[in-house]
TORVEXFI-45041 format. One line per 5 residues: number of its first residue (from 1); their letters; for each residue x, y, z of C-alpha. Coordinates in steps of 0.5 Angstrom, whole numbers, padded with zeros to 4 digits. Each point is the difference from the previous one (the first is absolute). Layout:
<sites>
NUM = a = X Y Z ~ ...;
</sites>
This chain:
<sites>
1 = xxxxx = -0007 0033 0031 ~ -0002 0006 0006 ~ -0005 0004 -0002 ~ 0005 0006 -0002 ~ 0003 -0004 -0006;
6 = xxxxx = -0007 -0001 -0002 ~ -0002 0008 0000 ~ 0005 0001 -0004 ~ -0002 -0004 -0005 ~ -0006 0002 -0001;
11 = xxxxx = 0003 0007 0000 ~ 0005 -0001 -0005 ~ -0004 -0004 -0004 ~ -0005 0007 0000 ~ 0006 0004 -0002;
16 = xxxxx = 0002 -0004 -0005 ~ -0007 0000 -0004 ~ 0000 0007 0001 ~ 0007 0002 -0002 ~ 0000 -0005 -0006;
21 = xxxxx = -0007 -0001 -0002 ~ -0003 0007 0000 ~ -0004 -0001 -0007 ~ -0003 -0006 0004 ~ -0004 0001 0006;
26 = xxxxx = 0002 -0003 0007 ~ -0006 -0005 0000 ~ 0002 -0003 -0006 ~ 0008 0000 0001 ~ 0006 -0001 -0005;
31 = xxxxx = -0005 -0006 -0002 ~ 0003 0001 -0008 ~ 0007 -0003 -0002 ~ 0004 0003 -0004 ~ 0003 -0002 -0006;
36 = xxxxx = 0007 0001 -0002 ~ 0002 0002 -0007 ~ 0006 -0001 -0003 ~ 0005 0005 0002 ~ -0004 0003 0005;
41 = xxxxx = 0001 0002 0007 ~ -0004 -0006 0003 ~ 0004 -0004 -0006 ~ 0007 0002 0005 ~ -0004 -0001 0006;
46 = xxxxx = -0002 -0007 -0001 ~ 0006 -0001 -0003 ~ 0005 0002 0006 ~ -0004 -0004 0004 ~ 0001 -0006 -0004;
51 = xxxxx = 0007 0001 0000 ~ -0001 0002 0008 ~ -0002 -0007 0002 ~ 0006 -0003 -0004 ~ 0005 0004 0004;
56 = xxxxx = -0005 0002 0008 ~ 0008 0003 0003 ~ 0000 0005 -0005 ~ -0003 0006 0003 ~ 0002 0006 -0005;
61 = xxxxx = -0005 -0005 -0005 ~ -0005 0000 0006 ~ 0000 0008 0002 ~ 0001 0001 -0008 ~ -0008 -0004 0000;
66 = xxxxx = -0002 0005 0006 ~ 0002 0007 -0003 ~ -0003 -0004 -0007 ~ -0007 -0001 0003 ~ -0001 0007 0003;
71 = xxxxx = 0001 0004 -0006 ~ -0006 -0005 -0003 ~ -0007 0003 0000 ~ -0003 -0007 0002 ~ 0005 -0005 0002;
76 = xxxxx = -0001 -0007 -0002 ~ -0005 -0005 0004 ~ 0005 -0005 0003 ~ -0002 -0007 -0003 ~ -0003 -0005 0003;
81 = xxxxx = 0006 -0004 0003 ~ 0002 0006 0004 ~ -0006 0000 0003 ~ -0001 -0006 0002 ~ 0007 0000 0003;
86 = xxxxx = -0002 0006 0005 ~ -0007 -0006 0000 ~ 0006 -0004 0004 ~ 0003 0005 0004 ~ -0005 0002 0004;
91 = xxxxx = -0003 -0007 0001 ~ 0007 -0001 0002 ~ 0001 0006 0004 ~ -0008 -0001 0004 ~ 0001 -0006 0001;
96 = xxxxx = 0008 0000 0002 ~ 0002 -0004 0007 ~ 0007 0002 0000 ~ 0006 0004 -0003 ~ 0001 -0006 -0006;
101 = xxxxx = -0008 0001 -0002 ~ 0002 0008 0000 ~ 0006 -0001 -0004 ~ -0004 -0005 -0005 ~ -0005 0007 0000;
106 = xxxxx = 0005 0005 -0002 ~ 0003 -0005 -0006 ~ -0006 -0001 -0003 ~ -0002 0008 0002 ~ 0007 0001 -0004;
111 = xxxxx = -0002 -0005 -0006 ~ -0007 0006 -0001 ~ 0005 0004 -0001 ~ 0004 -0003 -0005 ~ -0006 -0001 -0004;
116 = xxxxx = -0002 0008 0001 ~ 0006 0004 0003 ~ -0004 0006 0000 ~ -0005 -0001 0005 ~ 0002 0002 0005;
121 = xxxxx = -0004 -0003 0005 ~ 0004 -0007 -0001 ~ 0007 0003 0003 ~ -0005 0003 0006 ~ -0003 -0008 0001;
126 = xxxxx = 0006 -0003 0000 ~ 0004 0005 0005 ~ -0005 -0001 0004 ~ 0001 -0009 0000 ~ 0006 0000 0000;
131 = xxxxx = 0001 0006 0006 ~ -0003 -0006 0004 ~ 0006 -0004 -0002 ~ 0008 0001 0002 ~ 0000 0001 -0008;
136 = xxxxx = 0001 0008 0002 ~ 0003 0003 -0005 ~ -0005 -0003 -0006 ~ -0004 0004 0005 ~ 0002 0005 -0002;
141 = xxxxx = 0002 0000 -0006 ~ -0007 -0001 -0002 ~ -0002 0005 0003 ~ 0005 0006 -0004 ~ -0004 -0004 -0005;
146 = xxxxx = -0006 0002 0002 ~ 0002 0008 -0001 ~ 0003 -0002 -0006 ~ -0006 -0002 -0003 ~ -0005 0006 0003;
151 = xxxxx = 0004 0005 0002 ~ -0006 0005 0002 ~ -0002 -0005 0005 ~ -0003 0003 0007 ~ 0003 -0006 0003;
156 = xxxxx = 0007 0002 -0001 ~ 0001 0004 0006 ~ -0002 -0007 0004 ~ 0003 -0005 -0005 ~ 0007 0003 0000;
161 = xxxxx = -0001 0001 0008 ~ -0001 -0008 0000 ~ 0006 0000 -0004 ~ 0004 0004 0005 ~ -0002 -0006 0006;
166 = xxxxx = 0001 -0005 -0005 ~ 0007 0002 0000 ~ 0000 0000 0007 ~ -0001 -0006 0001 ~ 0005 -0003 -0005;
171 = xxxxx = 0005 0003 0005 ~ -0004 -0003 0006 ~ -0002 -0006 -0002 ~ -0005 -0004 0005 ~ -0002 -0006 0001;
176 = xxxxx = -0007 -0001 -0003 ~ 0003 -0003 -0006 ~ -0001 -0007 -0002 ~ 0006 -0003 -0004 ~ 0001 0002 -0008;
181 = xxxxx = -0003 -0006 -0004 ~ 0004 -0003 -0004 ~ -0002 0002 -0009 ~ -0003 -0007 -0001 ~ -0005 0001 0006;
186 = xxxxx = -0002 0007 -0001 ~ -0001 -0002 -0008 ~ -0005 -0006 0002 ~ -0004 0004 0005 ~ 0000 0006 -0004;
191 = xxxxx = -0003 -0006 -0005 ~ -0005 -0003 0005 ~ -0002 0009 0001 ~ -0001 0000 -0007 ~ -0004 -0007 -0001;
196 = xxxxx = -0004 0001 0006 ~ -0003 0007 -0002 ~ -0001 -0002 -0007 ~ -0003 -0005 0002 ~ -0004 0004 0005;
201 = xxxxx = -0004 0003 -0005 ~ -0004 -0007 -0003 ~ -0003 -0001 0007 ~ -0007 -0001 -0001 ~ -0005 -0003 -0006;
206 = xxxxx = 0000 0000 -0006 ~ -0005 -0002 -0007 ~ 0002 -0001 -0007 ~ -0004 0005 -0003 ~ 0002 -0001 -0008;
211 = xxxxx = 0004 -0007 -0002 ~ 0003 0000 -0008 ~ 0003 -0005 -0004 ~ 0002 0002 -0007 ~ -0004 0006 0001;
216 = xxxxx = -0007 -0004 0002 ~ -0003 0000 0006 ~ 0001 -0006 0004 ~ -0005 -0003 0006 ~ 0004 0001 0006;
221 = xxxxx = -0003 0001 0007 ~ 0005 0002 0004 ~ 0002 0001 0007 ~ 0005 0001 0004 ~ 0002 0003 0008;
226 = xxxxx = 0008 0001 0002 ~ -0001 0001 0008 ~ 0006 -0001 0005 ~ 0000 -0003 0006 ~ 0006 0001 0004;
231 = xxxxx = 0006 0000 -0005 ~ -0003 -0004 -0004 ~ -0004 0002 -0006 ~ -0006 -0004 -0003 ~ -0003 0000 -0007;
236 = xxxxx = -0007 -0003 0000 ~ -0006 -0001 -0005 ~ -0001 -0004 -0007 ~ 0003 0002 -0007 ~ -0002 0000 -0005;
241 = xxxxx = 0000 -0007 0002 ~ -0003 -0005 0007 ~ 0007 0001 0002 ~ 0001 -0003 0005 ~ 0007 0004 0003;
246 = xxxxx = 0003 0007 -0002 ~ 0008 0000 0002 ~ 0003 0006 0000 ~ 0007 0000 -0004 ~ 0003 0007 -0001;
251 = xxxxx = -0003 0008 0002 ~ 0005 0006 -0002 ~ -0002 0007 -0003 ~ -0001 -0005 -0007 ~ -0006 -0002 0004;
256 = xxxxx = -0003 -0007 0002 ~ 0001 -0007 -0002 ~ -0002 -0005 0002 ~ -0004 -0007 -0002 ~ -0007 -0004 0002;
261 = xxxxx = 0001 -0007 -0001 ~ -0005 -0005 0000 ~ 0001 -0007 0003 ~ -0004 -0007 0001 ~ -0003 -0004 0006;
266 = xxxxx = 0007 -0002 0001 ~ 0004 0006 0000 ~ 0003 -0001 -0007 ~ 0002 0007 -0005 ~ -0006 -0001 -0005;
271 = xxxxx = 0001 0008 -0003 ~ 0002 0006 0002 ~ 0000 0007 -0003 ~ 0005 0006 0001 ~ -0003 0006 0001;
276 = xxxxx = 0005 0006 0000 ~ -0005 0007 0002 ~ 0003 0008 0001 ~ -0004 0005 0004 ~ -0002 0007 -0003;
281 = xxxxx = 0002 0006 0003 ~ -0006 0001 0004 ~ -0001 -0007 0003 ~ -0006 -0001 -0002 ~ 0000 -0004 -0008;
286 = xxxxx = 0006 -0006 -0001 ~ 0002 -0002 -0008 ~ 0003 -0007 0000 ~ 0001 -0006 -0004 ~ -0002 -0008 0001;
291 = xxxxx = 0003 -0005 -0003 ~ -0001 -0007 0000 ~ 0008 -0003 0002 ~ -0002 -0008 0003 ~ -0001 -0004 -0004;
296 = xxxxx = 0002 0003 -0005 ~ 0001 0007 -0002 ~ -0005 0004 -0003 ~ -0003 0006 -0004 ~ 0000 0006 0004;
301 = xxxxx = -0006 0004 0004 ~ 0000 0008 0000 ~ -0005 0001 0008 ~ -0002 0007 0002 ~ -0002 0000 0007;
306 = xxxx = -0004 0004 0005 ~ 0001 0001 0009 ~ -0007 -0002 0001 ~ -0003 0002 0009;
</sites>
């Protein structure tokens, strides 16, 4: 991602803190989440945002949400889903090697904007991604949404210049763009980008600090190492057992799911445990469960896990 984008994002974060969080220091930022009160503007904003997610093409509704957010003393924090979508967009943008990759990044940022329509940075980032594809109309549209969400942006003139340049490029196309991907291909690649960005946060060494069963502590000397070699993800370590194999089942915004398998000398599976883990926003802890799933389904053990050097 261009240095300009990173600098602009930092400036927007500082501006957001100073303008919308006057009662909170710059160091702490807008950390306190608002609890919508029925009948309040916050509850109304939450309701309108939910409506938009079922009708994302409703521009009038999106304008209404942005206008309402600009009037609030402290707009609501972004949801964890919106933050994860931003992470997917940044990952896809930084690793993009083709117009298809940039298109996927733009879609991820647009999804973040759908989840938090008042956050101007998501529109700007989506526009920079689409500007590197044949979808210049989407780049222009996102830049216009950026100006609506940040009407007093210091870079307003620069953004208007970029809009003018993109409109010119539409009228005088160049051959730098690849063929527009099919809907199925872009959806699959966007999903893969989200999964890889999510899994990257799990890389490292982990150890169980507490394991409880029905409120009682149980012994669980568990360590896990998640690594990446070339394009393959691998998990190693013992999981409350002497497991031989850790099989990754799925990774998404909802967490990590894998199976710990124990096999005999002949390679026959004799026991399997299924783990479901979800990483904390700061990336230093995980919470999850472990359940015996073979040869029979057993009780669930709750896990509290910390990152270790």
